[in-house]
PALUM-569559 format. One record per residue (C-alpha): x, y, z; residue in one letter. Coordinates in steps of 0.001 Angstrom, whole numbers, plus 524288, in hexadecimal, padded with zeros to 5 digits. Layout:
# PALUM-569559
XYZA;...
END
This chain:
# PALUM-569559
7BFA383D617C98CM;7C8B3831B97C84CN;7D549831137D000T;7DDD2828CB7C712F;7E02C826557B8B1K;7DCE0819157B2DER;7E827810537B695S;7EC77803007BB3FG;7F6647FD7A7C48FG;7FB2D7F27C7CD2EI;7FA327F0527DBCFL;806DD7EAEC7E158L;80CF97ED9B7EE8BH;81BC87EF667EE04P;81D9E7E40E7F77FT;818B77DB1D7EC8AS;823B57DE8D7E327L;82DE77D3F47E094P;83C2F7D4B07E4A9N;846607CD1D7EC6DE;844497D4007F975F;837F27CDEC7FF0DG;82E8B7D90D7FC1FI;82BCE7E2697F0F9G;832477EFAF7F24DT;833CD7FCF57EBDBF;83F4C7F7547E45EG;8419C7F2C57D652P;835E57E99B7D655E;82CDD7F5437D87CA;832BC7FC697CCE5Y;8310C7F0297C4A3T;822B67EFB27C868F;820C87FDE27C48BI;826DC7FB067B741V;81D277EFC37B600F;811D07F8DD7B927L;81630802457AE8AA;8176E7F7437A49BK;809EF7F2837A88BA;803CE7FFCF7A5E6G;80068802137B423Q;8009B80F2E7BB07T;7FE4280B197C91CL;80595803527D35BW;7FD998014F7DFB0Q;804837FD717EC33V;7FFF47FA497F9F6L;803ED802ED80582P;812B7804538060DL;8143B805E7814CBG;81C1A7FD6D81E36P;814527F17982226T;812F77EB2C82F66G;80E067DDE6833F4P;806297D7528292EG;80DDC7DEA481EB2D;801D77E62681A48S;8047A7F2ED81338P;7F78B7F77981906Y;7FD117F624826DBQ;808FE7FED5826B7S;811B1804AB83131F;81028811D682A72S;806D2819228218FA;812738205B81B91F;81E518175C81B6FA;8227280DE2810BBL;825817FF85812B9N;8345F7FDC4813C4P;832E97EFE580EA5S;8300B7F5EF8015AL;83DA27FC1280097I;846207F71B7F576D;851EB7F1807FCA7L;85AD67F27F7F0DBQ;859E0801447F250H;862D3800527FE2AF;86D137F8FC7F63EV;86C4E803027EB4CE;86E4380DD57F54BK;87A09806F47FB18G;87381805818085FL;874767F6A3808F1I;87BBE7EC288016CA;8752E7E38A7F74EH;877F07D7DE80035E;86FAE7DE0F80AE0D;863747DB33802D2L;8654D7CC8780431A;85D5E7CB65810B2E;851A47D1ED80A35A;851657C9337FE39R;846857BF437FD12R;841037B8867F11BK;833EA7BDDB7ECDDN;82A247B2E67EEE4T;81E677BBBB7ECC8G;81CB07BE657FB4EI;821C27C95E803F5V;827B37C41C81087D;826137D03C818EAY;82D627CABA8249EA;8394D7C81E81C1AF;8383D7D5428155AV;837A07DCC88221FN;842E67D59282899S;84BCC7D53481CBAS;84BB97E3DE81AB2R;84F5B7E8828284EE;85E177E67E826C6N;85E2F7EC0B81900I;856817F82281CCDF;85F137FA27828CCG;86BC77F93382112K;8668380266816B9A;8624B80C94820AAY;86F3280C728280CR;876A880D9581B4BA;86DD8818AC816CFF;870DC8205482327C;87F7881E89820FFK;881E181F1D81259I;876038245080B24A;878C88302B80291P;874DA83D4E80818D;86A4F83EA17FDA3A;863BA832168026BD;864648366A81091K;85E90843A080D18I;853A083CBD805ADA;851218343E811A5F;8504E8402A81A8BR;84718846C3810E7T;83E7283AB781114F;83E7483AB981FF0E;83A63848E882081E;82F938479081673K;8299483BB781D34H;82C1A83F8582B4AR;81D878406982E2BF;81CAB8318F82E07W;82A9382C5182CC0L;82FAD82FD083A4BD;8245A8291884123D;824EA81D4583825Y;8338B81B40839E9A;832A281C66848B7L;826B981382848DDF;82DF7808E784152M;83A3C80A5384992A;832BF8092885660I;82AE97FDB585123K;8377D7F69184DB6E;83D917F97485AECS;831AC7F391861B2L;831657E71B859C5G;827217EB7E84FFAG;81BB17ECB585951I;810E57F66385565P;811F08044085A81W;805E7802E18630CY;80D847F8DF86B2AE;81968801A086CFDW;81CEE8076A87A3CP;813B68128687D7DD;81DA681D6287BF6D;820228194286DE4L;812408151186AF8R;80D328223E86F84L;818748298B86901R;81DA18302C8753AK;8274283A8587037P;83270836A287946H;831138285C87560A;830BE82B74866D0L;83CB98342A867E9E;8446A82A1586FBAK;8407681EB886700T;842B88268785AA4G;850AC8294185F01T;8531181AFC8625CE;84D7F8163E8556AL;852D9820EB84C97I;85A478174A843FEE;84E1F80F01841AFR;8457681AB983EF1T;84F8181F2F834FCG;84F888119082F3BY;840CC811AB82D34H;8412481F4B82747K;84BD281AA981DFCF;8438F80F2381975L;8382981841816D6Q;8411B8214F80F30Y;846338162D806B8V;838AC8105780487A;8333081DA6800E3S;83E3D820A37F755C;83CA48136B7F0C8Q;82DE0814467EFD3W;82DBF822297EAA2M;837F281E877E062K;82FB5812CA7DC7AL;8237081B2B7DBC9K;82A8D824FC7D33DS;82E9D81A0B7CA01F;820868155E7C94FA;81B7C823067C685N;8256C824A97BB95E;81F2F818D87B52FK;8117981E4D7B6EFN;80EC4814FE7C227I;8079781AF17CDB7H;8084A815067DB40I;7FBBA8121D7E2A2I;7FF2D811FD7F10CG;7F6B680D407FC28D;7F2F4813DA808F6I;7ED4780AC781340P;7E2938129E819A6L;7E6FC80EC782741Y;7F42480DB082DD2V;7F893802AF83698S;7F7038045784542F;8053E8004484663D;80A4C80B4C83DE2S;812B78174883F92S;806BE81F4E83BB3D;7FE4A81A87846EAA;809A681B8C85079W;80E0C8291F84C5AA;8009D82F1E849C1S;7F6CD8285B852BFP;7EE02834488523CE;7EACE830EF8440CV;7E4D6823DE847E8F;7D9BD81E8585026M;7E1E681AF285BFBL;7DDE081C6386A2BD;7E59F82363874C4E;7EE3481768876A1D;7F071816A4867D5L;7E85180A6E865DCN;7DF22809FE85A16P;7D11D80D9E85CECE;7CC99806BA85079M;7D3F38002184558V;7D2547FF3A836AFA;7CC8A7F4D282DEAG;7C1277F265824DAV;7B42D7EB6282671P;7B13D7DECE81F05P;7B3277E0978104AD;7B78C7D9AA803E1F;7C4337D58580A4BF;7BFF77D095817B0S;7B35C7CBF981E2CE;7B7CB7D12C82B61T;7BD7E7DDBD82621G;7CBAE7E152827DFQ;7D18A7E53A834ECL;7DD8B7ED2483148W;7E0787F29E83EC4G;7E5E17FF88839BFN;7E3FC80BC7841D3V;7D92A814D383D2BL;7DA748234983A83F;7D5DE82DA3843FDK;7CEEF835A08399DW;7CAEB840C884295D;7D9318437D8456BY;7DCE08425083711L;7D26A84C2D8334FK;7D714855B683DC5E;7E4E08551883843T;7E0A38570E82A27G;7E35C848AC82700F;7F1E884BD18277AE;7F60883DA6829EBW;7EE3B838BD81E39W;7F307843B08156FI;8011D84027818A6K;7FE32831CF8163DR;7F7D3833DF808F5V;8022783DA8804ADA;80CE58342380866H;8067C8291A800D8N;80493831BC7F4E8L;81356833387F48EE;814FA8247F7F4CFL;80A7E821C47EA8CA;803858288E7DF6AD;7F638823627E385I;7F20781E497F0B9I;7E7C4814407F3FBR;7E1708163280140I;7DEA4808DC806D9D;7D17E8079F80DCBH;7CCE4814DB808EBF;7BF91812FA80F10R;7C5E98146E81C6AG;7C7BC822D781984L;7B8FC824628189EV;7B50E81B278237BA;7BD65810C382A07F;7BABD803E2830ADW;7BF3D8053883ED5A;7C11A7F87F8465EI;7C2557F7BB8552CP;7D08E7F5ED85914F;7D2A07E7B585CD2G;7C79D7E2258546CA;7CA7A7D52384DCBE;7C3A57D82F840E6T;7BF0B7E42383989A;7B0997E0DF83A5EI;7AD4D7E91C84654D;7B1F17F62A8411AG;7AAA0802B183E3DQ;7AAEC80D028338FW;7B03F81A5C83767I;7B02D825DD82E11E;7BCC182C5F8297CA;7BE7B839E082333P;7C2188359D8156CA;7BD22841E980EAFV;7C4B384B03817ADE;7D0D1842828163EL;7D0BF8429280765F;7CDC48510A806F2E;7D9A38537E80F94A;7E21984A6D80758L;7DDB8850D57FAB6G;7E00085E877FFE2K;7EDCD85B168041FK;7F2088516B7F998L;7E9A18549C7EDC1G;7E32184A687E534K;7E48483D207EB89L;7E844831637E309P;7E1AF827C47EC31I;7DB0F81AA07EA0AI;7D0CA817497F432A;7D0978090C7F855E;7C1E3808157FA1AD;7C00F7F9707FBC8L;7B8187F2FB8066DG;7AC3A7F90580CEEV;7AA2C805A380545I;79F0C80ED980894T;799F781A5780074P;7A1618244C808A2D;7AE3F81DED804BFV;7AACE81EF77F656D;7A69A82D0C7F846E;7B3C9830E87FDF3V;7BB59829807F399R;7B37482FAA7E899E;7B40783D3E7EEA0R;7C2D583D097ED86F;7C31B835667E094S;7CA76829FC7E698L;7C9B181D657DEACP;7C521811597E5FBG;7C8FE8032D7E3BFM;7C2547F8767DBF1K;7C64F7EA477DE03I;7C2F97E0AA7D330L;7C3BD7D4FA7DC3CQ;7B8357DA827E3C2F;7AF9F7DBA07D7ADA;7ABA57CE047D3E4F;7A1E17C9357DDCDD;793A87C6677DAB8K;78F357D4867DBD6S;78BF47DBF77CF69T;78DB77E9027D658S;79B377E67B7DC1BN;7A2247F3D37DBD6P;7AF1B7ED597D89BY;7AA197E8E57CB49L;7B1787F13A7C14FP;7A5487F6657BA8AH;7A2117FDCA7C712F;7AF41804A37C80EY;7B159813367C6CCT;7BD3E8191D7C049Q;7C2B281F097CCBCN;7C65D811F47D2A6S;7D196808477D387V;7CEE67FA367CF96V;7D6E77EECB7D4A8Y;7D63A7E06E7D189T;7D91A7DED17DFF7G;7E0E17E5717EAC9T;7EB5F7E0EC7F437H;7E0397DC087FCEFD;7DA567D3577F258N;7DE4C7C6197ED66D;7E48E7C6497E00CT;7DB147C5A67D497V;7DEB27B7927D1E3L;7DD537B3A67E02EG;7D0517BAD07E12AW;7CB397B4C07D49DY;7CE847A7037D918N;7C62D7A8F57E552E;7BA047AE567DE70L;7ADD37A5EF7DEB6D;7A81E7A18E7D1D2S;79D907AC1C7D1AEG;7A7277B7457D381D;7B03E7B15B7C968K;7A5037B0C17BFC4L;7A1E27BF217C1E3K;7B03C7C28D7C092L;7B16D7BB117B3BFH;7A51D7C1457AE63Q;7AA147CEC37B1E2Y;7B8027CD537AD0CL;7B4F57C5747A0F6G;7BDFC7BAD279BF3A;7C94B7B7E27A50EI;7D4187B46279BC6G;7E0BF7B9CF7A127N;7DF147B7B07AFBEG;7D5847BD367B972I;7DFB77C6CD7BE8AH;7E15B7CD477B143W;7D2AD7CDB37AF40Q;7D1037D4A57BC2CM;7DC007DE257B909I;7D5D57E0BC7ABC9R;7C8BA7E36C7B254T;7CF197ED0F7BB9FA;7D68A7F3CB7B0B4W;7CA467F4957A838A;7C2267FA9D7B301S;7BE63808E87B3A6V;7C68680AED7C008S;7D110815117BDE2D;7DB2F80CC57C4E7V;7DD437FE0D7C433A;7E6F97F6DB7CCE6V;7EA7F7E87F7CD5FV;7F2D37E16E7D791P;7FEE77DB957D149L;7FA8C7CE287D5EEQ;7EF267CF037CC64D;7F7E27D3267C120V;7FFE47C6F47C3E9L;7F3C57BE647C548G;7F7987B9457D2BDL;7EF077B1D67DC42G;7EBB07B3357EAA5T;7F99C7B0757EF18S;7FD257BE007E9D5A;7F2CD7C4FB7F1E6R;7F83B7D0987F962M;7EF1B7D1538051AN;7E3A47CA5680B5BV;7DC577D46B813ABP;7DA147D05D8219EG;7E5F07C76382232T;7F22E7CAFD829B4L;7FCE77C32082324S;801507BE5F815E9G;7FDFD7CB0380ED9N;8058A7D5608071DW;80FA07CB45802FBQ;80DA87C9027F473W;8188A7CC2E7EACBR;819A07C99D7DC5FY;825357C2257D711L;82F8E7C5F07CD45D;82ACE7C1AA7BFF2G;81C517C2087C34CQ;8199E7CF7D7BDA0L;81B427CE5A7AEEAL;81B1D7D6E97A2D2D;80EB57CFEF79EA7E;807EB7D5507AAD4H;80C367E2F27A706A;807A57E0EF798FDC;7FA397DC2E79D2AT;7F8587E7637A6C8L;7FD417F14B79CF5S;7F4067EC907924EA;7E8957EC7079BBEM;7EBBF7FA167A0A3S;7EC697FF64792C2K;7DF987F8CE78F39L;7D8847FEDC79AC5F;7DF6680C0C79A88N;7E74D80A087A6F4R;7F4DD80AE07A0BBS;7FF9C813C47A58CC;806C881C8C79BE5P;8125D8169D794DAE;81DEB8158679E22T;82BB08109979D53N;8279D803E17A38EG;833F27FCC679F43D;83CCA805927A74FE;845B97FDC77B017D;83FD17FD167BD94E;84D5F7FEB27C35AN;84D6380CA87BE43S;848F78100D7CBFDK;85727811387CFDEA;
END
C-alpha cells in the first residue's frame, strides 16, 4: 500500500527566502513562494527542522524538539500590531547578498523582540492576550521548561546546561522556583516569541493548504545534548548518574564521510521509553503533525538500530550498533495517532531489518539521483530500480547542487550519466529534474538551487564541517515565471500536477 499520491515539490528552508531583514521568515516572501509553487503545479513544500538553532546554526542541533526558531518571525507583524514603530525595524535591515549572517540576525532582533513583548503586555487587545494564554496552556508540557531553560542560559552567558551550577543542572526544586521567580519576565518573553512564531507559521501553513500545497516537515531523530529536552527530561536519554552522556550519536562511514559523522547528540534510553508507552515520542510526533502535513524522520535507521559512539571519541569510527524497538514504537504511534504520513530517511548504511520495518508500516524511503551514476550496473539509486512507494530527490540539503556535483564527476561517471539521461540540451539540472519527475516514485522533490541551476556556492550543508553551512538564500528576481512554466509543464507531462488553483491570488492576502 502506497502512502502518498503521485506528486512533486520543492525543498527550501524558510531561512533561504529573500527579504530585507537578513534571513528568510514566515512573512510576505513565504507567501510569495507558495504562490510560485501553485503556479508551478507543485503540491509539496519541504522544509528543514524549524527549531531554534545553537552554535553552528544547524537546524539539526536545536535547543528544543518542540519550539520554533524566533529568527523566522516576520518582524513587520509587530508594526502591523502596533507593538513597535516602523523606524524600529531599521537595525534589523540588511541587504540580501545571498548569505544569512546569523550573528547579525541574532543580535539585531533582541531589541525589537523586547520592545514588542513589553508593548504586548501593556497594550495588546484582550483577545490577543487570551489567545496567548490559551497557547501557553496547550503547550505547557514543553513550553515552561523551554522558556526557563532559555532564560537561565541567557543569565549565565549562554553556557550549556551541563555546565550550570549543580542546583540548576540537577533541577533542584528550590533552585528552579527561586530562579523562575527571578527570571519571570524573560520566561514570559520566550513564551511570547513561541506564541508569535506559532501563530505566523500556522497561518502560513493554512495559506499553503488552501492552495493545495502540503508541508513536509522534518524531525531530526536525535536532540542536542544542550537542549531543554535533555535538561528537563534526562530520564529519556542515555545519561549517567551525573548527567553525562554514556554514548553519543553519529553514523559510521558512508556516502558522505570516510570517517563517519560524529554528531554528539544524546541517545535515547529505549527501555525507559518502552516502559512509558513511548509517551515522549508520541507527543513529539503529534506536535510535528500539527506543524506539517507530512513529516520526514531524519536518520530513520536509528530507530531500528543506532550507531553509539563512546563519549569523548574524536571520530565516529569506533562506534557500535545497538538495537532499538522500532516496531513497538510505530505500533504505539499508529494506535494513538492513526495512519502516519511519514517519510523515512533511509540513506547511509541500511540493513535488511531497516527495510523490513519501513515496509511493514508502508513508509516511503528516499532515492537520491546523485548517488546513482557510478560504475555499478546494480546501483539501487538508478531510477529503473525504484518502487512506487518512495520519494526521489535530485539531491538533499547534504548534497552539492546538481551543477556542482556534475562538474566534479570523472569522465567515466559523466559518460554513464549522459547515456542514461540521453541528450543534455537544456542544462544538466533540468535533465536531472526531468528524470526524477519521470520516475515511478510517488513523490519527487527538488531543492530550489537545482531549479535555479546554481553551482556549489549555493550548497546548503557539507556534512562533517562545523562552519559555513545553512547560509544560502536566493535573491529577489532569481525565481522567475519561466521556472514555474517549466515545472508546471513537466509535472503535467508526468502526472504530478496539482489541481487548478487560484495561483494568481495576491500573496499579501494573508493579512
